[in-house]
N, C-alpha and C positions, 0 to 999 in steps of 0.2 A: 573873383571866381576862377579857380584853376580849370583849364581845359587842355586836354591832350587829344589831338585829332590825328589818327593814323590814316594813311592812304598808300596806294601802290599795290595793293593785293590784286589777285585775279587768278585766272586759270592758265597754266603753263604746262608744256610737255616735260617729261623727265629729261634732265640734262640742261634745261633752260635756266634762265636767270630772271630775277625780279629785284627791284629796289623799293623797300618800304621807307616811308617817311613818317615822322611824328612831329607835328608842329605844336609847340607849347605856348600857352598864354596864361596870364594871371599869377605867375610866379617868377622869382629871379632865376632864370634858367641856368645861368652859369654857376649857380650855387648848389645845383642838384646833380648828383650822380643819376645816370639814366640807364634803363635796362629794357630789354625785349624778352617777352615770355610768349609761350604758345600753348594752346589747348586743343587737342584733337577730340573728336566725338567719343564720349565715354571714358575719357582719360582726365587725369588731374592736370592742372596748369603746371608747366615746367619752364625752368630757366633756359634762356637761349644765349643771351649775351648782356654784358654790362660795360659801362665806360665811366671813367672818373670825370671830375669837374672840368679839367683842362683838355681832356681827350687824349692824353698821352699814356694812359694805362687802360688796357682792355682785357676782358675775360670772355671766353666763349666756351659753351658746353662742348664736351668731347664729341657729341653727336653731330655738331655743325662745324667743328674746328677745321680750318683749311678750306671750307666752302663758303661760310658766312663771315662778314666783316661789319662790325658796328663802328659808327663814326658820328661825330657831332659837329655842328656849326653854331657856335654860341652867338654869333652876330645875327643869325637867322632864327634862333630859338628852336632849332630842329635837330633831331637825332635820326640817323639813318640805319638801315640794315640792308647791306648788299648781300643777296643770296644767289650763289652760283651753283652749278651742278646739282640742281634740285632733284630730289627723289620723291616718289609717292609718299613715303613715310614722313615727309616734311609737311604734308597736308594738315592744316590746322587754322584756327583763328589766332592771329598774332596781335599781341597787346604790348603797348609801351607803358613804362612805369617811370615815374619821377620820384626820387627819394624812396621812402618806405611806404607812402600812403596814397599816391595819386596814380590812377589808371586811366588809360584811354578806353574807347568803346570797342576797339578791335577791328581788324581787317582780315578778310578771309583769303587764305592762300590754298589753292587746289592744284596739285601736281598729278597729271595723268600719266599712266604708264604706256 
């Protein structure tokens, strides 16, 4: 059974930082591209960042480029999202995704102004 468990969300002031983690189990982690998505209230889920199998190729949405960084540790079956210079508009539930079909349950990030 595939499980993706996100952690690290919380409440932070604008300009602050958070590091999200997503621990994977039940799948060959190093064989899956991984991604982060987010969904704000009343909005559609949107792409945030993605990383390839070896972690040497990364993509970030324009809205988070230069502030967020995705990374992975295949030895720990974990993908991370380092979020710096957070803005109130980054407030959302953040989800990790493995491949094209597996989703975590999400972790709430709230940025206060």
